[in-house]
C-alpha positions in Angstrom: 18.8 8.4 38.0 17.5 9.3 34.5 18.6 5.9 33.1 18.4 3.6 36.2 14.6 4.1 36.8 13.5 3.3 33.2 15.9 0.4 33.1 14.6 -1.0 36.4 11.0 -0.9 35.0 12.1 -2.6 31.8 14.1 -5.2 33.7 11.2 -6.1 35.9 8.9 -6.4 32.8 11.5 -8.6 31.0 11.8 -10.8 34.0 8.1 -11.3 34.0 8.0 -11.9 30.3 10.8 -14.4 30.6 8.9 -16.4 33.2 5.7 -16.3 31.3 7.3 -17.3 28.0 9.0 -20.3 29.6 5.7 -21.4 31.1 4.1 -21.2 27.7 7.0 -23.2 26.1 6.7 -25.8 28.8 3.0 -26.2 28.3 3.1 -25.5 24.5 0.2 -23.0 25.0 -0.2 -20.0 22.7 0.4 -16.5 23.9 -1.4 -13.4 22.6 -0.2 -12.4 19.2 1.7 -9.2 19.2 3.0 -9.2 15.6 1.1 -10.5 12.6 2.2 -10.7 9.0 -0.5 -10.9 6.2 0.5 -12.0 2.7 -2.2 -10.2 0.8 -1.2 -11.7 -2.6 1.4 -13.9 -4.1 1.3 -11.9 -7.4 4.3 -9.8 -8.1 5.7 -7.6 -10.9 9.3 -8.8 -10.2 10.7 -12.3 -10.7 13.6 -12.1 -8.3 16.5 -14.5 -8.5 16.2 -15.5 -4.8 12.4 -15.9 -4.5 9.7 -18.2 -6.1 6.7 -16.6 -4.5 5.6 -15.2 -7.9 5.5 -18.6 -9.5 3.9 -20.6 -6.6 0.3 -19.5 -6.4 -1.7 -21.0 -3.5 -4.1 -23.9 -4.2 -7.0 -21.9 -2.8 -8.3 -18.5 -3.7 -6.8 -15.5 -2.0 -8.7 -14.0 0.9 -11.0 -11.1 0.2 -11.2 -7.8 2.1 -14.1 -9.0 4.2 -12.2 -12.1 5.3 -9.1 -10.1 6.3 -11.4 -7.7 8.2 -13.0 -10.7 10.1 -9.6 -11.9 11.1 -8.4 -8.5 12.3 -11.7 -8.1 14.3 -10.9 -11.4 16.2 -10.6 -10.8 20.0 -7.5 -13.1 19.9 -5.6 -10.1 18.3 -6.5 -7.6 21.0 -2.9 -7.4 22.1 -1.5 -6.9 18.6 1.2 -4.2 18.4 2.5 -4.5 14.8 0.8 -5.5 11.6 2.9 -6.3 8.5 1.4 -6.3 5.1 3.4 -8.2 2.5 3.2 -10.3 -0.7 4.1 -10.8 -3.5 3.7 -7.2 -4.1 1.0 -5.8 -1.7 0.3 -2.7 -3.9 -1.0 -5.1 -6.6 -3.8 -6.0 -4.2 -6.8 -3.8 -5.1 -8.2 -3.3 -1.6 -5.0 -2.2 0.2 -6.2 1.3 1.0 -9.6 0.0 2.2 -7.8 -2.5 4.4 -5.7 0.3 6.0 -8.8 2.4 6.7 -10.5 -0.7 8.2 -7.4 -1.1 10.5 -7.9 2.5 11.6 -11.6 1.8 12.4 -10.7 -1.3 14.3 -8.0 0.7 16.2 -10.3 3.6 17.2 -13.8 2.1 17.1 -15.0 4.8 14.7 -17.7 3.3 12.5 -16.9 4.9 9.2 -13.5 3.7 7.7 -13.6 6.4 5.0 -13.8 9.3 7.5 -10.9 10.0 9.9 -12.0 9.9 13.5 -12.4 13.2 15.4 -11.3 13.6 19.0 -15.0 13.7 20.1 -15.8 10.5 18.3 -12.8 8.8 19.8 -14.1 9.5 23.3 -17.4 7.9 22.5 -16.2 5.0 20.4 -16.5 1.4 21.7 -15.3 -1.9 20.4 -11.7 -1.5 19.5 -10.3 -4.9 18.6 -6.9 -3.4 17.6 -6.7 -0.8 20.4 -3.1 -1.8 21.2 -1.8 -1.6 17.6 1.1 0.8 17.2 2.3 0.4 13.6 1.4 -0.9 10.2 4.3 -2.0 7.9 4.2 -2.6 4.2 7.0 -4.2 2.2 7.2 -3.3 -1.5 9.5 -3.7 -4.4 8.8 0.0 -5.2 8.3 -0.7 -8.9 4.7 0.6 -9.0 5.7 4.2 -8.2 2.4 5.9 -9.0 0.2 3.4 -7.1 2.6 3.3 -4.1 2.6 7.1 -3.7 -1.1 7.5 -4.3 -2.1 4.7 -1.8 0.3 5.9 0.9 -0.8 9.5 0.5 -4.5 8.5 0.8 -4.0 6.3 3.9 -1.6 8.5 5.9 -4.2 11.0 7.3 -6.4 8.2 8.6 -3.5 6.4 10.1 -2.2 9.5 11.8 -5.7 10.2 13.3 -5.7 6.7 14.7 -2.3 7.1 16.2 -0.6 4.6 13.9 2.8 4.8 12.2 3.0 3.6 8.6 6.3 1.9 7.9 7.1 1.5 4.2 10.0 -0.7 3.3 11.3 -0.7 -0.3 13.4 -3.5 -1.6 16.9 -2.3 -2.7 19.4 -5.0 -3.6 22.1 -2.8 -5.3 22.8 0.8 -6.1 22.4 0.8 -9.9 21.6 -1.5 -12.7 22.6 -4.7 -10.7 19.3 -4.1 -8.8 17.4 -4.7 -12.1 19.3 -8.0 -12.7 18.6 -9.3 -9.2 14.9 -8.3 -9.4 14.7 -9.5 -13.0 12.7 -6.4 -13.8 14.0 -3.9 -16.4 13.9 -0.4 -14.9 13.4 -1.5 -11.3 16.3 0.7 -10.1 14.9 3.8 -11.7 11.4 3.0 -10.3 12.5 2.4 -6.7 14.5 5.7 -6.8 11.4 7.6 -7.9 9.3 5.8 -5.3 11.7 6.6 -2.4 12.0 10.2 -3.5 8.2 10.6 -3.5 7.9 8.8 -0.1 10.6 11.0 1.4 8.7 14.1 0.2 5.6 12.7 1.9 7.5 12.0 5.1 8.4 15.7 5.4 4.6 16.4 5.6 3.6 13.3 7.6 5.6 12.5 10.7 3.9 9.1 11.1 5.5 7.8 7.9 8.7 5.8 8.6 10.8 4.7 5.7 13.4 2.0 5.2 15.0 -0.3 2.7 15.4 -4.1 2.7 18.3 -5.8 1.0 18.8 -9.5 0.4 22.5 -10.4 0.5 23.6 -12.5 -2.4 26.9 -13.5 -3.9 26.6 -10.9 -6.6 25.8 -7.9 -4.3 28.2 -8.4 -1.3 30.5 -5.8 -2.8 27.5 -3.4 -2.8 26.6 -3.5 0.9 28.7 -0.4 1.8 27.1 1.6 -1.0 23.6 0.5 0.0 24.2 1.6 3.6 25.5 4.9 2.4 22.5 5.4 0.1 20.3 4.8 3.1 22.2 7.1 5.4 22.0 10.0 3.0 18.2 9.7 2.8 17.7 8.8 6.5 16.3 5.4 5.8 16.6 2.5 8.2 18.0 -0.7 6.8 17.2 -4.4 6.9 20.2 -6.2 5.3 20.3 -9.9 5.6 21.4 -13.0 3.7 18.9 -14.8 1.4 16.8 -17.4 3.2 16.4 -20.8 1.6 13.2 -22.5 2.6 10.5 -24.8 1.2 7.9 -22.6 2.9 7.6 -18.8 2.4 10.0 -18.4 -0.6 9.7 -22.0 -2.0 13.3 -21.7 -3.3 15.1 -24.8 -2.1 16.3 -25.6 -5.6 18.2 -22.3 -5.6 20.3 -23.1 -2.5 23.6 -23.4 -4.3 23.1 -20.2 -6.3 22.1 -18.2 -3.2 24.8 -19.5 -0.8 27.7 -17.2 0.1 31.2 -18.6 -0.4 33.7 -18.2 2.5 35.3 -15.0 1.2 31.9 -13.4 0.8 30.8 -14.6 4.2 33.8 -13.0 5.8 33.2 -9.8 3.8 29.6 -9.7 5.0 30.6 -10.4 8.6 33.0 -7.4 8.6 30.2 -5.3 7.2 27.9 -6.3 10.0 30.5 -5.3 12.6 30.7 -1.8 11.2 29.2 1.4 12.7 26.0 1.1 10.6 25.0 -1.8 12.8 26.3 -0.7 16.1 22.9 -1.2 17.8 21.7 -4.3 15.8 21.3 -7.5 17.8 20.6 -9.3 14.5 23.8 -8.0 12.9 26.0 -9.4 15.7 24.3 -12.7 15.5 24.8 -12.7 11.7 28.5 -12.0 12.0 28.9 -15.0 14.3 26.8 -17.2 12.0 28.8 -16.1 8.9 32.0 -17.2 10.7 30.7 -20.7 11.2 28.6 -20.7 14.4 24.9 -21.8 14.5 22.4 -18.9 14.4 21.8 -17.9 18.0 18.8 -15.7 18.5 15.6 -16.1 20.6 12.6 -17.1 18.5 9.0 -16.8 19.7 7.2 -17.7 16.5 3.8 -19.3 17.2 3.7 -17.7 20.6 3.4 -14.0 19.9 3.9 -14.0 16.1 1.8 -15.4 13.2 2.1 -15.4 9.4 -1.1 -15.8 7.3 -0.7 -16.8 3.7 -2.9 -15.2 1.0 -5.2 -18.2 0.9 -5.8 -18.1 4.7 -3.3 -20.7 5.9 -2.0 -19.8 9.3 1.7 -20.4 9.8 3.3 -20.4 13.3 6.7 -20.4 11.6 6.6 -18.5 8.3 9.7 -20.2 6.9 8.6 -23.9 7.4 6.5 -25.7 4.8 2.9 -26.3 5.4 3.4 -29.7 6.9 5.8 -28.4 9.5 4.6 -24.9 10.2 0.9 -24.5 9.4 -1.8 -24.8 12.0 -4.7 -24.9 9.5 -6.8 -22.5 7.4 -9.0 -19.6 8.5 -11.7 -20.8 6.2 -12.0 -24.1 8.1 -11.7 -23.0 11.7 -11.5 -19.8 13.8 -8.1 -18.4 14.7 -8.5 -19.3 18.4 -9.3 -22.9 17.5 -6.3 -23.2 15.2 -3.9 -21.7 17.8 -5.0 -24.0 20.5 -5.2 -27.2 18.4 -3.0 -30.3 19.0 -1.2 -29.6 15.7 -0.3 -26.0 16.8 1.0 -27.3 20.2 3.2 -29.8 18.4 4.6 -27.0 16.1 5.3 -24.8 19.1 7.3 -27.5 20.9 9.7 -27.5 17.9 10.1 -23.7 17.6 13.8 -22.9 17.7 14.8 -26.6 17.8 14.4 -27.7 14.2 17.7 -28.2 12.3 16.7 -25.4 10.0 16.6 -23.0 12.9 20.4 -23.1 13.2 20.6 -21.4 9.8 17.6 -19.1 10.0 18.6 -15.5 9.2 15.1 -14.0 9.2 15.8 -10.3 10.1 12.5 -9.4 11.8 12.7 -11.7 14.8 14.4 -9.4 17.2 11.6 -6.8 17.2 9.1 -9.1 18.9 11.2 -12.0 20.1 13.7 -10.2 22.3 11.2 -8.5 24.6 8.8 -11.6 24.7 11.6 -14.0 25.5 12.6 -11.6 28.2 15.7 -13.2 29.6 17.9 -12.9 26.5 17.1 -9.2 26.4 17.7 -8.9 30.1 21.2 -10.4 29.7 21.8 -7.7 27.1 20.8 -5.0 29.6 23.4 -6.3 32.1 26.1 -6.6 29.3 25.6 -3.1 27.9 24.8 -1.2 31.1 21.7 1.1 31.6 22.7 4.0 29.3 23.9 2.0 26.3 20.9 -0.4 26.7 18.4 2.5 26.6 20.0 3.8 23.5 19.9 0.4 21.9 16.2 -0.1 23.1 15.1 3.2 21.6 17.0 2.7 18.4 15.2 -0.6 17.7 11.9 0.9 18.8 11.1 -2.0 21.1 9.0 0.1 23.6 5.7 -1.2 22.0 6.7 -4.8 22.9 7.8 -4.1 26.5 
């Protein structure tokens, strides 16, 4: 009874989600965004071997704080559940803390972003564009230790008062000096260790701080995956470990394809790793193991329906990995978000989501969080395959309640 009732409610919701999503696909209409990634800057302190973001500055100036605030105040985002702040290196962007406090204000309706809202003010507040927001995530290379710790410490009380989790993900591509070589930044390993140690200390005081590491799997660090997982276990960090993505869009690294591609022995080694206990509850890991053994990548994708990526210059991408000609609906400086999402161009992009040749090799690790519940039927099949008890453990482990 304790598992059947919650599973029945989730199953009914997933069935409804599945029918709605298929109607949206059939008509190419946009859904309400539930997850949004903002690339605050393309500047970075690392020159990583797998990424060219740092050397491909956008043709237009980066958006200012007021422009990001205008976007986040848009009624189109009233169903937003997760906000991801990325770069480049987001802690290089000078207004990061101000943006986090603005998010708190838009969540609670409290007028002063520099003052945490009190319970009395929350009752009186009106106008909450981000009222459904549950978490803010920041991805960092962890090199700027002092700035990371100072900014996170300043923002945490406001986020806690607004009922928001702050998820900080540090890049960690090896345990030791190899991390420096991959990041092409001398001392990066020492810096990320200090950053994580400081964040772990903050986590003991702030329960709304969630910490993880993100690893890009490359030919040179396949042998390190077990050590990376152990490092994360010892510090109670969640992991995002996924092969390098080659794309003309987000990472602009197509000329690096040969260097980043795993050979057959490395693919099998990584597949065995993904089948281990560390990834017992990971839908993405199971899909990766199949893909590394020669099958096309098989995961639901709802990019453009409930997920958007906005580049630092204001270009709105329905698919973050496609280049501008294939995945961008337009620029926020030229049209409102609602107009961009309902345009003929956006409809054409949505018709091809999940059906482009590149989709068969897309190993983007973040898709399952917002795609599985929104697609509905794929997640419903998983419920029947696992059974109620195992499914609920899987569901809670992935933290998908906010999307269902």
